[in-house]
LUMDREN-434592 format. One record per residue (C-alpha): residue in one letter; x, y, z negated. Coordinates in pm, 1 decimal. Layout:
N
('A', (X, Y, Z))
...
//
This chain:
531
('M', (-2087.1, -6651.8, -4838.5))
('Y', (-2028.3, -6329.0, -4683.1))
('E', (-1726.9, -6325.8, -4439.2))
('L', (-1514.4, -6032.0, -4494.9))
('R', (-1426.8, -5842.9, -4143.2))
('A', (-1222.1, -5545.0, -4060.8))
('P', (-1451.5, -5244.8, -3944.9))
('S', (-1423.3, -5243.7, -3557.2))
('P', (-1276.1, -4940.8, -3420.4))
('A', (-1506.2, -4636.7, -3313.7))
('P', (-1513.8, -4643.0, -2932.9))
('V', (-1311.3, -4403.5, -2753.7))
('R', (-1477.7, -4136.5, -2555.1))
('A', (-1314.1, -4039.8, -2226.0))
('S', (-1230.4, -3669.3, -2238.5))
('T', (-1224.2, -3465.8, -1972.5))
('E', (-1016.3, -3195.0, -2145.6))
('P', (-627.6, -3200.5, -2123.1))
('A', (-457.7, -3281.2, -2443.1))
('R', (-354.4, -2920.5, -2612.4))
('G', (4.4, -3076.4, -2689.3))
('S', (71.2, -3197.6, -2360.0))
('S', (66.9, -2891.6, -2114.0))
('P', (175.7, -2537.8, -2137.3))
('R', (-74.9, -2268.0, -2230.2))
('P', (-184.5, -2146.9, -1884.1))
('L', (-260.0, -1787.0, -1957.6))
('P', (92.7, -1662.5, -2021.5))
('W', (233.6, -1836.6, -1734.7))
('L', (-43.6, -1699.0, -1501.0))
('A', (5.3, -1373.7, -1631.9))
('A', (383.4, -1398.9, -1512.9))
('I', (309.9, -1520.9, -1181.7))
('A', (64.7, -1214.0, -1148.2))
('V', (325.3, -975.9, -1267.3))
('F', (586.6, -1132.8, -1009.8))
('C', (374.2, -1109.6, -728.8))
('V', (282.3, -739.1, -801.7))
('A', (651.4, -675.3, -818.5))
('V', (707.3, -847.9, -473.1))
('Q', (446.3, -630.5, -315.1))
('L', (581.7, -295.2, -479.3))
('V', (925.8, -394.9, -349.1))
('V', (840.2, -565.9, 2.6))
('V', (484.1, -459.3, 102.2))
('V', (394.0, -133.7, -33.1))
('P', (699.8, 114.1, 34.8))
('G', (616.4, 280.0, 369.0))
('S', (316.8, 108.3, 457.0))
('G', (-1.5, 266.4, 592.8))
('L', (-351.3, 145.3, 637.6))
('G', (-445.1, -115.9, 922.7))
('W', (-700.5, -114.7, 1204.4))
('D', (-964.5, -267.7, 965.4))
('E', (-844.2, -113.5, 665.4))
('T', (-905.6, 259.7, 822.7))
('V', (-1273.1, 149.8, 873.3))
('Y', (-1328.9, 7.0, 506.7))
('V', (-1161.7, 292.5, 334.7))
('S', (-1313.9, 556.1, 560.9))
('Q', (-1641.4, 455.4, 401.6))
('A', (-1533.4, 593.8, 77.3))
('G', (-1298.5, 872.4, 139.5))
('G', (-953.0, 896.3, 308.6))
('D', (-840.1, 1128.1, 597.8))
('A', (-1135.8, 1075.9, 863.9))
('P', (-1490.8, 1071.6, 927.2))
('A', (-1650.3, 748.2, 808.4))
('A', (-1613.8, 481.0, 1062.1))
('F', (-1962.7, 326.5, 1165.3))
('F', (-1929.5, -82.6, 1105.5))
('S', (-1956.4, -334.2, 1343.7))
('A', (-2216.6, -599.3, 1296.3))
('P', (-2004.0, -881.5, 1124.8))
('R', (-1871.7, -618.5, 851.1))
('A', (-2019.6, -585.3, 487.7))
('R', (-1973.4, -310.4, 237.7))
('G', (-1815.9, -493.9, -41.5))
('I', (-1440.2, -377.2, 11.2))
('S', (-1555.9, -23.4, 48.0))
('Y', (-1721.8, -41.9, -286.1))
('L', (-1381.6, -209.0, -435.4))
('V', (-1169.1, 89.6, -298.6))
('A', (-1435.1, 368.3, -380.3))
('P', (-1262.2, 461.4, -710.7))
('V', (-940.4, 537.1, -561.8))
('A', (-1025.3, 628.1, -211.2))
('G', (-1288.2, 885.0, -319.1))
('L', (-1023.9, 1072.5, -556.9))
('T', (-687.9, 1045.1, -311.3))
('A', (-602.1, 983.1, 27.7))
('S', (-280.7, 839.2, -85.7))
('T', (-226.9, 518.1, 75.9))
('T', (65.8, 423.2, -185.8))
('V', (-200.6, 476.5, -486.2))
('L', (-455.4, 271.0, -328.7))
('R', (-189.6, 0.4, -247.9))
('I', (-67.0, -1.9, -619.1))
('Y', (-437.4, 6.3, -731.1))
('L', (-534.0, -327.9, -520.2))
('A', (-213.5, -512.6, -605.7))
('V', (-252.2, -486.2, -974.9))
('L', (-647.2, -547.9, -949.2))
('S', (-584.0, -852.8, -745.0))
('A', (-341.2, -991.4, -966.7))
('G', (-574.4, -943.7, -1260.0))
('A', (-838.5, -1118.6, -1057.9))
('L', (-615.8, -1422.8, -991.2))
('V', (-558.0, -1479.7, -1349.5))
('V', (-896.6, -1463.3, -1396.8))
('A', (-1022.8, -1679.1, -1124.0))
('F', (-757.3, -1955.4, -1215.3))
('R', (-837.5, -1938.3, -1594.5))
('V', (-1193.2, -2052.2, -1519.8))
('W', (-1058.9, -2381.4, -1440.6))
('R', (-843.9, -2414.4, -1766.8))
('T', (-1080.3, -2669.1, -1943.8))
('L', (-1073.3, -2864.0, -1634.1))
('V', (-711.2, -2942.3, -1552.4))
('P', (-410.7, -2968.2, -1736.0))
('G', (-201.8, -2645.1, -1814.8))
('R', (74.9, -2751.0, -1594.3))
('V', (-136.9, -2831.7, -1295.7))
('L', (-304.6, -2488.5, -1331.6))
('V', (4.1, -2303.1, -1338.8))
('C', (155.4, -2483.4, -1050.0))
('A', (-175.2, -2399.8, -854.0))
('G', (-154.9, -2063.6, -916.8))
('A', (210.3, -2036.8, -831.0))
('L', (162.1, -2218.4, -511.5))
('F', (-140.3, -1971.1, -402.7))
('A', (18.4, -1684.3, -529.0))
('T', (338.7, -1711.2, -336.1))
('L', (195.4, -1801.3, 6.1))
('W', (263.0, -1506.0, 263.4))
('P', (-94.9, -1434.5, 297.1))
('T', (-161.6, -1367.1, -61.3))
('L', (127.8, -1160.9, -116.3))
('F', (75.9, -955.3, 196.7))
('Y', (-294.5, -920.6, 137.9))
('G', (-270.7, -863.1, -220.8))
('S', (-228.1, -482.4, -184.6))
('M', (-453.4, -458.5, 119.0))
('A', (-804.5, -312.8, 162.4))
('M', (-904.9, -634.3, 321.1))
('P', (-1178.2, -893.6, 216.4))
('N', (-1033.9, -1224.7, 257.1))
('L', (-825.2, -1263.2, -65.6))
('W', (-1116.5, -1138.6, -263.7))
('C', (-1314.4, -1399.2, -102.8))
('A', (-1051.3, -1673.2, -203.9))
('L', (-1057.3, -1562.5, -567.5))
('G', (-1426.3, -1545.0, -605.8))
('A', (-1463.9, -1882.4, -430.2))
('L', (-1209.2, -2019.1, -670.7))
('A', (-1419.5, -1894.6, -971.6))
('A', (-1749.3, -1995.2, -855.9))
('T', (-1633.1, -2342.0, -773.6))
('G', (-1482.8, -2354.0, -1126.9))
('W', (-1805.0, -2231.2, -1312.1))
('V', (-2011.5, -2515.0, -1104.4))
('A', (-1743.8, -2772.8, -1186.3))
('R', (-1774.1, -2698.7, -1534.3))
('A', (-2148.3, -2690.8, -1540.8))
('V', (-2158.7, -3059.6, -1368.4))
('Q', (-1917.2, -3197.1, -1634.1))
('R', (-2062.7, -3021.3, -1950.9))
('G', (-2421.8, -2875.6, -1867.0))
('A', (-2495.7, -2521.9, -1732.1))
('G', (-2440.5, -2311.3, -2032.9))
('R', (-2507.2, -1915.0, -2013.2))
('A', (-2130.3, -1856.4, -1917.7))
('E', (-2143.6, -2096.6, -1622.4))
('L', (-2467.5, -1969.7, -1521.2))
('L', (-2373.2, -1601.4, -1497.2))
('G', (-2028.6, -1664.3, -1392.3))
('A', (-2125.0, -1872.4, -1083.3))
('G', (-2379.8, -1662.8, -986.9))
('A', (-2193.3, -1349.4, -1031.6))
('A', (-1890.7, -1503.1, -801.3))
('V', (-2105.5, -1605.8, -541.5))
('A', (-2254.2, -1248.0, -521.3))
('V', (-1942.6, -1103.3, -484.4))
('V', (-1812.5, -1321.8, -208.4))
('V', (-2129.7, -1261.6, -23.2))
('L', (-2105.9, -876.3, -85.7))
('I', (-1758.3, -891.4, 62.4))
('R', (-1796.4, -1146.0, 320.6))
('P', (-2141.0, -1271.3, 403.6))
('A', (-2034.4, -1551.1, 617.2))
('D', (-1775.5, -1701.9, 376.2))
('G', (-2036.7, -1644.2, 87.0))
('V', (-2280.9, -1877.1, 299.9))
('W', (-2003.3, -2135.3, 352.9))
('L', (-1900.1, -2141.2, -16.3))
('A', (-2271.1, -2190.8, -113.1))
('L', (-2355.8, -2468.7, 84.3))
('P', (-2154.5, -2738.4, -92.6))
('L', (-2224.5, -2583.0, -414.7))
('L', (-2605.6, -2578.7, -379.3))
('L', (-2573.7, -2926.3, -235.1))
('V', (-2400.6, -3040.2, -561.1))
('T', (-2632.4, -2855.7, -789.6))
('V', (-2977.4, -2960.2, -634.2))
('V', (-3043.7, -3197.4, -917.7))
('R', (-2966.4, -2909.0, -1178.4))
('P', (-3236.7, -2660.9, -1137.1))
('R', (-3086.8, -2401.8, -1353.8))
('M', (-2734.6, -2374.7, -1170.7))
('F', (-2915.1, -2404.3, -832.8))
('A', (-3121.1, -2108.0, -910.3))
('A', (-2811.6, -1899.6, -1047.6))
('L', (-2647.7, -1978.7, -703.7))
('A', (-2937.2, -1869.1, -517.0))
('V', (-2976.1, -1560.8, -674.8))
('G', (-2610.2, -1482.0, -645.7))
('L', (-2639.4, -1560.2, -273.3))
('L', (-2960.2, -1313.9, -224.7))
('A', (-2834.5, -1021.5, -419.5))
('G', (-2493.4, -1027.7, -251.7))
('A', (-2662.0, -1046.5, 86.1))
('A', (-2910.0, -772.2, -22.0))
('P', (-2702.7, -451.1, 120.9))
('W', (-2620.3, -635.8, 440.6))
('V', (-2975.3, -737.2, 485.6))
('V', (-3109.2, -372.8, 452.2))
('E', (-2826.7, -246.9, 666.3))
('A', (-2947.0, -504.3, 925.1))
('F', (-3321.0, -376.5, 927.9))
('A', (-3204.0, -6.2, 915.3))
('H', (-2951.9, -14.7, 1231.8))
('Y', (-3001.6, -375.4, 1405.1))
('G', (-3358.0, -446.0, 1400.0))
('G', (-3329.5, -716.3, 1149.8))
('P', (-3079.0, -965.6, 1011.0))
('L', (-3130.4, -1202.1, 1324.0))
('S', (-3041.8, -932.1, 1560.2))
('R', (-2737.7, -852.0, 1355.7))
('L', (-2609.6, -1181.8, 1342.9))
('H', (-2678.3, -1212.0, 1739.3))
('R', (-2459.3, -900.4, 1771.9))
('A', (-2198.9, -1029.5, 1521.2))
('S', (-2157.8, -1350.6, 1722.3))
('E', (-2088.6, -1150.9, 2048.3))
('I', (-1817.1, -935.5, 1876.2))
('Q', (-1656.5, -1257.9, 1757.3))
('G', (-1674.4, -1405.7, 2095.1))
('G', (-1947.7, -1642.2, 2032.1))
('L', (-2007.6, -1910.3, 1732.1))
('G', (-1965.7, -2289.5, 1861.4))
('W', (-1738.3, -2564.2, 1920.5))
('N', (-1377.0, -2406.7, 1940.0))
('M', (-1058.3, -2589.7, 1825.0))
('A', (-866.0, -2310.2, 1665.7))
('V', (-628.5, -2547.7, 1471.2))
('D', (-342.3, -2484.1, 1698.1))
('D', (-406.2, -2137.3, 1684.2))
('Q', (-381.1, -2130.9, 1296.0))
('A', (-87.5, -2297.4, 1290.3))
('K', (104.6, -2053.6, 1528.5))
('A', (-35.5, -1780.2, 1338.8))
('L', (144.4, -1848.7, 1029.8))
('E', (478.2, -1747.7, 1174.8))
('G', (364.9, -1402.3, 1101.7))
('R', (81.5, -1306.2, 1331.7))
('T', (-219.1, -1124.6, 1119.1))
('L', (-442.1, -1171.9, 1424.3))
('C', (-418.6, -1406.5, 1718.6))
('R', (-670.5, -1321.8, 1967.3))
('P', (-627.6, -1445.6, 2224.1))
('C', (-363.3, -1689.0, 2076.6))
('T', (-142.2, -1780.8, 2396.4))
('I', (167.2, -1677.8, 2217.4))
('P', (472.5, -1915.6, 2227.6))
('W', (522.6, -2109.9, 1912.1))
('K', (862.9, -1958.0, 1806.8))
('R', (898.7, -2073.5, 1448.7))
('P', (725.8, -2402.6, 1385.7))
('G', (925.2, -2435.1, 1063.6))
('T', (683.3, -2191.2, 923.3))
('T', (405.6, -2445.2, 969.1))
('V', (550.4, -2753.9, 767.8))
('W', (381.9, -2700.4, 437.2))
('W', (66.9, -2632.0, 630.9))
('A', (85.2, -2990.6, 829.2))
('L', (154.3, -3141.5, 462.7))
('L', (-144.6, -2974.0, 314.4))
('P', (-393.0, -3240.2, 373.7))
('F', (-219.6, -3520.6, 272.4))
('L', (-90.7, -3350.3, -38.0))
('A', (-444.6, -3261.6, -121.5))
('A', (-576.3, -3604.7, -52.1))
('G', (-300.1, -3771.2, -289.6))
('G', (-390.9, -3516.0, -562.7))
('A', (-737.9, -3592.4, -547.1))
('A', (-650.8, -3945.6, -579.6))
('V', (-431.8, -3865.5, -884.3))
('A', (-693.8, -3672.6, -1040.4))
('R', (-960.1, -3951.2, -1005.6))
('R', (-729.3, -4205.2, -1169.6))
('A', (-694.3, -3932.0, -1456.3))
('G', (-1060.1, -3853.4, -1515.6))
('R', (-1056.4, -3517.8, -1353.8))
('G', (-1183.6, -3662.9, -1008.9))
('T', (-1519.4, -3471.2, -1007.7))
('A', (-1370.0, -3111.8, -1031.2))
('I', (-1117.3, -3194.6, -782.6))
('L', (-1322.9, -3326.5, -521.5))
('L', (-1555.8, -3031.6, -573.2))
('A', (-1272.3, -2775.6, -491.4))
('T', (-1134.6, -3008.7, -218.1))
('G', (-1485.9, -3016.9, -57.2))
('T', (-1574.2, -2664.0, -82.5))
('A', (-1227.8, -2569.0, 58.3))
('V', (-1317.2, -2804.9, 357.0))
('S', (-1650.8, -2616.4, 406.5))
('L', (-1459.3, -2270.1, 386.5))
('A', (-1222.3, -2382.0, 656.6))
('V', (-1448.6, -2535.9, 926.2))
('P', (-1573.4, -2215.9, 1070.4))
('Y', (-1226.6, -2085.3, 1116.0))
('L', (-1065.0, -2408.4, 1243.7))
('F', (-1361.0, -2529.2, 1469.8))
('L', (-1625.3, -2264.5, 1526.9))
('I', (-1418.2, -1930.7, 1658.7))
('E', (-1170.7, -1899.3, 1930.4))
('Y', (-899.1, -1695.3, 1756.4))
('A', (-727.0, -1699.3, 1446.3))
('A', (-576.2, -1515.7, 1142.6))
('P', (-427.1, -1656.2, 852.2))
('R', (-621.9, -1460.4, 619.2))
('F', (-918.2, -1625.1, 718.3))
('L', (-793.4, -1953.1, 541.3))
('L', (-708.9, -1807.0, 203.1))
('P', (-1034.7, -1925.0, 39.9))
('A', (-941.6, -2278.5, 153.4))
('Y', (-597.1, -2237.4, 33.9))
('A', (-667.9, -2115.2, -324.1))
('L', (-919.1, -2419.8, -370.4))
('L', (-681.5, -2666.2, -227.3))
('S', (-399.4, -2531.4, -468.0))
('L', (-568.5, -2738.9, -731.6))
('P', (-531.6, -3106.8, -559.1))
('V', (-191.3, -3025.9, -420.1))
('A', (-65.1, -2909.0, -783.2))
('E', (-225.0, -3222.7, -906.3))
('C', (2.1, -3416.3, -660.8))
('L', (316.7, -3196.9, -697.5))
('V', (284.8, -3241.0, -1083.3))
('R', (247.8, -3618.0, -1053.5))
('L', (561.8, -3613.0, -804.3))
('Y', (745.6, -3454.0, -1068.8))
('G', (678.7, -3684.1, -1315.8))
('W', (781.7, -3975.8, -1091.9))
('A', (1095.5, -3804.5, -1020.8))
('R', (1180.9, -3770.4, -1401.9))
('R', (1060.1, -4107.0, -1485.4))
('P', (1340.5, -4263.3, -1711.7))
('A', (1540.7, -4527.6, -1509.2))
('G', (1489.9, -4874.9, -1566.9))
('R', (1878.2, -4942.2, -1551.2))
('P', (2149.1, -4731.5, -1647.7))
('G', (2279.8, -4766.4, -1293.6))
('R', (1946.4, -4569.8, -1175.0))
('T', (2026.7, -4242.9, -1364.2))
('A', (2201.6, -4080.9, -1040.6))
('A', (1877.6, -4166.3, -855.5))
('R', (1647.4, -4005.6, -1069.8))
('Q', (1868.6, -3688.5, -1076.9))
('W', (1851.5, -3682.6, -698.7))
('R', (1489.4, -3712.5, -706.9))
('V', (1450.2, -3390.0, -911.0))
('I', (1720.6, -3196.7, -705.7))
('A', (1539.3, -3321.7, -350.5))
('L', (1165.4, -3211.9, -491.6))
('A', (1332.8, -2878.2, -623.8))
('A', (1519.7, -2797.8, -299.9))
('V', (1191.5, -2877.4, -89.0))
('L', (981.7, -2638.1, -298.6))
('A', (1256.9, -2372.0, -312.6))
('A', (1268.7, -2387.6, 77.4))
('H', (899.8, -2343.3, 97.7))
('L', (926.5, -2050.1, -93.4))
('A', (1204.1, -1911.5, 105.8))
('V', (995.3, -1945.6, 402.8))
('Q', (708.3, -1763.1, 250.5))
('F', (911.0, -1454.8, 120.9))
('Q', (1081.6, -1429.7, 479.8))
('V', (749.8, -1430.6, 661.7))
('T', (607.9, -1187.7, 418.1))
('S', (921.0, -940.3, 485.6))
('R', (871.1, -975.8, 848.7))
('V', (505.5, -938.1, 851.9))
('S', (560.5, -617.0, 644.2))
('A', (807.2, -469.1, 851.1))
('S', (579.9, -526.0, 1160.6))
('S', (294.0, -357.7, 992.6))
('K', (501.3, -67.1, 900.0))
('S', (618.4, -46.8, 1249.0))
('T', (249.4, -34.0, 1366.7))
('T', (176.9, 222.7, 1114.6))
('A', (472.6, 463.1, 1267.8))
('D', (316.6, 397.5, 1604.5))
('F', (-40.7, 550.9, 1484.8))
('E', (132.3, 815.9, 1311.3))
('A', (336.7, 932.0, 1578.1))
('V', (50.5, 938.6, 1841.1))
('A', (-168.3, 1105.0, 1574.4))
('A', (94.1, 1379.9, 1540.9))
('A', (133.9, 1417.2, 1924.6))
('L', (-252.9, 1467.9, 1936.0))
('H', (-230.7, 1737.7, 1670.0))
('R', (42.8, 1915.6, 1859.3))
('S', (-178.2, 1906.8, 2173.2))
('G', (-446.7, 2076.3, 1983.9))
('I', (-660.5, 1777.1, 1895.0))
('R', (-732.1, 1863.5, 1545.7))
('P', (-1014.1, 1787.3, 1290.0))
('P', (-1302.8, 1808.3, 1357.9))
('C', (-1227.2, 1630.7, 1682.0))
('V', (-1309.9, 1292.8, 1895.1))
('I', (-1076.9, 1034.6, 2004.9))
('S', (-1169.8, 748.1, 2242.4))
('G', (-973.6, 507.4, 2424.1))
('D', (-683.0, 255.0, 2342.7))
('R', (-670.6, 180.4, 1959.6))
('A', (-886.7, 505.4, 1886.1))
('V', (-1063.8, 380.7, 1562.6))
('P', (-681.1, 372.5, 1359.5))
('I', (-518.0, 652.9, 1543.1))
('A', (-836.4, 864.7, 1491.4))
('Y', (-823.4, 785.8, 1121.5))
('Y', (-447.1, 893.9, 1112.7))
('A', (-547.4, 1200.9, 1312.6))
('G', (-849.5, 1309.0, 1077.6))
('C', (-1089.3, 1239.3, 1375.0))
('A', (-1383.1, 1045.9, 1446.2))
('S', (-1340.7, 739.9, 1688.5))
('R', (-1621.4, 689.9, 1953.1))
('Q', (-1614.1, 432.6, 2240.8))
('T', (-1812.8, 407.1, 2545.2))
('A', (-1799.9, 54.7, 2566.2))
('G', (-1694.1, -315.0, 2403.7))
('H', (-1796.2, -403.3, 2034.1))
('D', (-1696.9, -29.7, 1937.1))
('G', (-1926.9, 106.1, 2188.3))
('S', (-2101.7, 416.3, 2044.6))
('I', (-2143.1, 680.1, 2274.4))
('T', (-2233.8, 700.4, 2641.4))
('P', (-1984.5, 869.9, 2888.3))
('A', (-2212.8, 1157.1, 2944.0))
('G', (-2233.8, 1190.2, 2555.1))
('L', (-1868.9, 1205.8, 2537.6))
('R', (-1815.8, 1487.8, 2747.5))
('Q', (-2126.1, 1659.9, 2572.9))
('T', (-1926.2, 1620.8, 2250.6))
('A', (-1623.5, 1763.0, 2412.4))
('R', (-1774.5, 2104.8, 2491.0))
('R', (-1808.7, 2136.0, 2099.3))
('V', (-1497.0, 1977.3, 1955.0))
('P', (-1145.7, 1884.1, 2072.2))
('T', (-1159.0, 1531.8, 2251.2))
('A', (-914.9, 1298.1, 2380.5))
('V', (-924.7, 955.9, 2562.6))
('L', (-620.2, 752.7, 2498.1))
('V', (-440.3, 514.7, 2738.8))
('S', (-152.3, 286.1, 2632.9))
('G', (104.1, 84.0, 2832.5))
('G', (84.0, 291.0, 3146.6))
('G', (-276.9, 219.8, 3221.1))
('H', (-505.6, 387.3, 3457.5))
('R', (-730.6, 691.9, 3377.7))
('P', (-1072.8, 556.1, 3245.9))
('A', (-1344.8, 658.5, 3479.1))
('Y', (-1509.8, 877.3, 3182.7))
('A', (-1183.3, 1060.7, 3096.6))
('P', (-1109.1, 1433.1, 3225.0))
('S', (-975.9, 1465.8, 3584.2))
('G', (-670.6, 1668.6, 3440.8))
('P', (-305.5, 1537.3, 3430.0))
('P', (-224.9, 1288.4, 3139.3))
('V', (-18.5, 1424.3, 2845.1))
('F', (261.4, 1191.4, 2730.8))
('L', (199.9, 1149.7, 2326.5))
('A', (454.1, 893.9, 2221.0))
('E', (658.6, 570.6, 2289.9))
('T', (517.1, 283.8, 2054.4))
('R', (666.0, -49.8, 1976.3))
('D', (357.0, -261.5, 2033.2))
('A', (176.9, -79.9, 2317.1))
('G', (430.2, 85.2, 2511.2))
('P', (399.8, 459.2, 2614.1))
('Y', (74.7, 613.0, 2499.7))
('T', (-64.1, 902.3, 2703.9))
('G', (-381.5, 1114.4, 2657.4))
('Y', (-641.6, 1254.1, 2884.3))
('L', (-762.3, 1574.7, 2702.1))
('F', (-1081.2, 1744.3, 2734.4))
('P', (-1087.0, 2109.3, 2840.9))
('P', (-1083.5, 2324.0, 2501.4))
('P', (-1418.5, 2378.8, 2349.7))
('D', (-1571.0, 2707.4, 2472.5))
('R', (-1329.6, 2756.3, 2725.1))
('P', (-1441.7, 2627.9, 3105.9))
('G', (-1205.6, 2473.3, 3369.6))
('P', (-946.1, 2213.1, 3347.9))
('G', (-631.2, 2220.6, 3119.5))
('R', (-538.6, 2082.2, 2802.1))
('P', (-561.4, 2272.6, 2479.4))
('T', (-288.1, 2450.8, 2300.6))
('P', (-196.4, 2439.6, 1937.4))
('E', (-368.6, 2807.9, 1899.8))
('D', (-678.1, 2665.3, 2031.3))
('G', (-959.9, 2670.9, 1759.2))
('P', (-1075.2, 2323.1, 1621.8))
('G', (-1437.1, 2405.7, 1708.3))
('R', (-1739.8, 2380.9, 1473.7))
('K', (-1686.9, 2166.0, 1156.0))
('D', (-2054.3, 2018.6, 1192.3))
('A', (-2012.1, 1896.4, 1547.3))
('V', (-1899.0, 1547.1, 1464.4))
('S', (-2107.2, 1343.1, 1236.2))
('R', (-1961.9, 1103.8, 1001.1))
('G', (-2015.6, 746.3, 1075.3))
('E', (-1995.8, 729.1, 1457.1))
('G', (-1696.7, 537.7, 1519.1))
('R', (-1718.1, 161.3, 1524.6))
('G', (-1456.8, -86.8, 1371.6))
('S', (-1280.2, -369.0, 1535.2))
('P', (-1401.8, -746.6, 1519.3))
('V', (-1356.9, -879.5, 1147.4))
//
């Protein structure tokens, strides 16, 4: 006789997708976070801001108020391409800021949304909020600087690769990963290489994705390589020059420098400053532990592959800025922060679930409430610190802009008007504000000899700037210095003005003197600051 048996249940397949009913839809929340970030930038960062040193180099390639500055070896053209649609039409810094703030907010939503099938909605929203509210993200969201864009590109590229690893490489994954890597390399080649290394390693047994990443890497690097052959004698020569400008690449422990810079230093070189606000680094010190905890949580939940890939890629992107260069800037680590926001969010969401866990006994209800309050208070304190530093850095940036504008205005009153040439201390940004070309006789911005500068001064108004009561440079004219402005950062600025063009003898030009021939200064002969 046959024995009647109940049918065995179908095997349950582990799913990597979060349950749709268990998490909020991430897109509306990410959009709300993006709108909030734009609002903060429009209120705190944008009003009264001007272009910083590096920004003047990037923007001048596409338009603006001055001749295009010559790129130093480490730079790439990606940011100039990004700002070209606005900079080519208007020289308004406010319009450019609004354009970049809106564009970066949209890119943030797109980059995080790549991960929507890899992590639960609440984790994705938490990660987006954590990254978006860091002060470097808020400050640089409206800036013509490469690092935030590299961060969002790295986040998107890693997400596409993680999707391919878990589900196979479809057309969307191949195109998305290749395009994201190309964008990062186009904007900042060094970051693109450190991004591609772990992704290529993971996909070495997946030929289609490996090829897509390799094509993206080569496509993004093509303009930089072509320019290297055209101006530096090849990529190796350009890399050597870039290493010189950055102080040489090698073992340099910059962890403490990065920590000190978080108190509000946009560039810490050399970073011999006192550490006045160690409280601004608490979150940074906890970051490795939260990320490790989040990776463990994700692994137990079946999301370990994606989160471990994000964590490993973040480590790769952070290595050069923590251990291979001798100076620090918080913006350098934005790509690592973007990727680490995912494991950190996994950890925080788990902590929140633990804090809200139903009490085992009625007497423990108060303990549950205090856990939630404590976690909320810690996060609120973190956000308060980020907004406070954002405000302080923005105020400092505006003060520096006012210094540049004051020196430029004084140069105009002294007869240094476009077309003109400026050399000396902080000549690159001041020349941009004055509408002049910057030409240095030494250093990483060196683009002319002293004899060449004197020859140029016979054709166009030319000045050599000295700050902080410094001595007259050997190549400056022998006439008396002209006081220009008292600045907050560099002290008093004086200028040594060459004799007016076509007028022999010593003496400074007056406002009535003609500006000289317009074709005397070619575009693209200044040189930017180190990246």
